[in-house]
N, C-alpha and C positions, 0 to 999 in steps of 0.2 A: 790773637784770637784763639790760639791753640790751647792756651791755658784754661779757658773757660769751658772746654768740651766736657771735662768730668762733671761740672755743675750741671751742664745741659743734660748729660746722660742720667745724672741722678734725679733731675726733674722728671725726664721721660719716664724713668723707672717708677717713681713715686705716682705719677698719674696713672700709670697702667695698673699698679698695684691697688690703688683706690678705686679704680674701675672694677677690678676683679672682685673686691671685697663688697662694693655696692651691688654687684650682680649676684653675689652669694647670700646677700641679705634681703632680696626680694623674696617674699613669702610665695610658696607654691599653693597654699590653700586659702588662708584667710586674707582679709584686707592688709594693705601695708601700714596704714595709720589708724583706721577706725576699729570698732569693736562691734561684735556680733553677740546678740542675746537669743539663743535658739531653745524654744520651750516646748515640751512635749504635749502641751494641752492641759485640760482640767482646771480646777480652781486653784487660783494663785494666792489666795488669802492665807497669810501666815508662812508662806514659803519664803518670803523675802526676795523673790525674783523681780517683782515689779519695782520695788524700793532699789534694787541693785541697778536695774535699767536706768532709773532716774538719777542715781548716784553717778553712774558711768556717763552719763550725758552732761554732768555739771551740776546737777541740782534743779530743784523745782522752779527756779527762775528762768531757765533756758527755754527755748523753743521747740516744741514737741508737735509732731504730726501723726495722726492715727488714721490708718487706712482699713475701712471695714469692708472692702470690695469683695473678699473671699466669701463673705456672707451670701453673695448672689447678685447678679445684675438684674435677672428677671425671675418672677414667680412662675409657679406651675402653669398659669394661665397666660404666660408670655408678656405680662405687664411689667413694666420697669419697677424695681424696688426703690422706694424713697427712704433715704437714710437721714434721721433727725440728729443734727450735729450735737444737740444738747445731751441726747441719750448716748451717743457713741463715746463722748469725752467724759461722761458723768463720773465713772469710776477712776479716772485719772484726776479729775478735779478733786474728788475726795481725798486723793493721796498728796494734794497740795499743789499741783501744777498751776502756775499763774499764766502760762501763754501756751495753750493747746488748742489745736485746730483739727477738724476733720478733712480728709482729701478722698474724694470718691468720684468716679465717672464710669459709666458703662461703655463709653465711646472712646476708642483709641485715637480717633482724629481730635477729640477734644483734649486727651491726655498729651497730644502732641503740640499743644499750643503753649505759648509763652505765659498767657494769662493764667492758665491752669496750674502750670509747673513752677511758677515764680515762688510759690510759697516754701518750695524745698531749698531754694537758694539760701536762705537764712535759717533753715532747720538745723538744730543740734542732734536731734534724734527723730527716728521714724519707727513706728510699731504697726505690724500688720496682724489684724485679727484673724480668728479662725473662721472655718467654713469649708469651701472647696477651692483648692489652690488653682484650678484652671480659670476660674473666674478672674483672678488676678493676672494671669497671663493674657487673657482675652482683652483686658482693659488697657494694659501697660506696656507689653513687649514691644520693643522697637520704636519707642516713642521718645520725646524729649523728657517726659516724666520718668521713664526707666533710666535714662542717663543721669538725670537729677538724683535719683536714688543712689546710684553709685558715687556721685559727687559728694554726697553726705559722708560716705565713708572716706573719701579721698581727703576731705577736709579734717578728719580725725574725729567725726561723729559716730553716732551708735545707730544700728539697725537692729530691731527686736521683733519677735513674732511668736505666737503660740499655734500649735496644731497645724492648720494650713499655712499659717504665718511662719511656721518653722520649716515645712517642706519647701516653700518657695525659695528659701535661702540658699538651697544647694545647687548643684549643677544639673543632675538629672531629676526630673519630676516624677516622683512615685505618686501612684494613686491619681494620675492626672486624667483618667478617662472620664467622659462626660456621662457615661452610663451609671457610674456609681463608685464608691471608694473601694469596693473589694477588688478591683483590677489594679494590680501592681504596676504593670508595664503596658501603657496603652499603646495601640497601633495608630493612634491620631496624631499625625506628624507635629501639629501645632501645640500639642501638650505633652511633649517629651522632654523639653528643656525647661528648667527653672531659671532663677534670676542670677546665679553664679556669684553671689555674695561669698559663699563658701565654695571655692572651686574644688573639682575632683571628689565630689561627695554626692550621696543619695541619702536624704534625711526622711525618716518615718517617725510617727508620733503615736501616742496613746498605747504604746506597746504592752504595758501591764494591764490596764483596764479592758482592753479589747484583745488581749492575747495574741499579740502581733509580733512576738519575739523572733520568730523564725521567718517572717514574710519578706525581709530584705535578702534572704540567702539566694533566691533565683536571680535577683537583680545583680548581686555581686557575682554570680556565676556567669552571667551574661556580659557584665561590664567588670572585669576583674581589676582594671585600673582605678576603680573607684573606691573610696572609703565609705562604709556603710555605716550610718549612726542612727540608731533607734533610741528614742527618748520616752522614758516613762512620764506619766502625768505629774504635774507640780514639780517637774525636774527640768533643768536647764544646763546647757554648756555656754560658757563665756568664752568667746573666741577672740584671741589677739594674735595676729599674724599666723603662725603654724601651730599654736599651742591652744588647748582649751582646758577649762577647769569645769568640773561638774558641781553644781549647786542645787539645792532643793531637797525634796522629800525622798526620793527613790534611786533608780538605776538607769544607766545608759549602756546599751549593747553596741560594741564596736565590732563591725564586720571587716576584717583586714585580711585580704587574700594573700598577702605575703608572709603570714604567720603560719607556722606547721602546728595543725591540731592533731591530737590522739584520736584513734578510731572511736572512742567512747565519748569524745567531746562534741558539742555543738560548734559550728564553724564561726563562732564569734566569741568574745569575752566580755565581762561586765565590769563597769566602772561605777564608782560610789561618790558620794558628796566629798569634796575636797580633793579627789584625785586629779592630776594634771597630766595630760596626754599630749605628746608631741607627734602631730600627724605627719610631718616631713620624715622624721626618724622612725615613725611607727613604733613607738615605746611609751610605756608610762614613765614620766619623769619624778613624779611625787605621789605617793599614796596618802589619802585623807584618813580620818579615824572611823569612816563608816564601816559597817559590818558587810563582809563580802563573802561569797561562795568561791568554789573552785575556779569559776568563769572570771573572777577578778584578779587572776594571777597573771594576766596577759603582759608581755613584754615588748 
C-alpha cells in the first residue's frame, strides 16, 4: 500500500488545482456561458445589432422570446395595456425569425406560474424592449419567470435589450423611479435592483441623444464598487463572461472608480466600436478602428 501513496497524493493535488482553476474561471460580471447584448436605445436599422443578436442565438431558426413589458403595464387612466403579439414581433419577423413569441404579463402571480414561464425553458434568446425599466421589475422580480430568464443564460443562450431593456440587465437599477426617468437613484426600495444579468454594474442609455454623459457620476460616487456603463443610441456592448466588445454607431462611456483621472478629465473614459474591455481587469484589451478622443485612452 505504501508504494501507492505518491499516486494518491498526485491525484489529490490534481483535484485541488483543478478546483482552484475552476474557481478562478467563474466570471465576476457577465454570465458564465451565455451572452448579453446591451443596447443604448434608438433606431437599430443599419446598425447590425439586431442581426448580431440573431447570430449569437444561433440563427433565425432558433427560439426567440420578446418581452414588451417595459412599455407599461397600465395607461394613465389605470387601465391595463394590451399588447398584440403580431405587432410586437413584427420587426423580428421581418428580420427572418421563424420561431418568435411574445411574453408579457402585468401580474407577478401569473409570472410565477409554470404555464406562463414554460416558454422560456426552450428559448434560445430573450429580448427586452424599451420603455420604463421599473415595469419589468414589477412584473417579474422574484418569480419563476425571473429564474427562467437566468436559466436561458445558464444554458448558453442570449439575452438582449435596448434602452430600458439595457438598464434592466445591470445590478443597480438607474432611473427606476416611478415619478419619471430624470431621477437617477430612486428612494423606492422595490425599484433599486435590476436583474443582475451583468453583475456589479449600473447601465444607462441614450447618453448622446439626451446628453446623459455625466449622469452616472453620482451613482458611482455613491456605489464605488459598481462599474458604470453609459451607452449611446444605436450602440451596444456584447458581453461574454468578464469581457465586452463595443459594436454599432457611436460611443460607450465607462465609469471606473478604480482608475485615476486627471483634474481636467471627466471621471469616465470613452470606448468606440471594436474596442474590447475586460471588466474584471478594468482595462482595454483591444482597440478597434473607431475615431476616439482623449477619453478613449483608458486602460
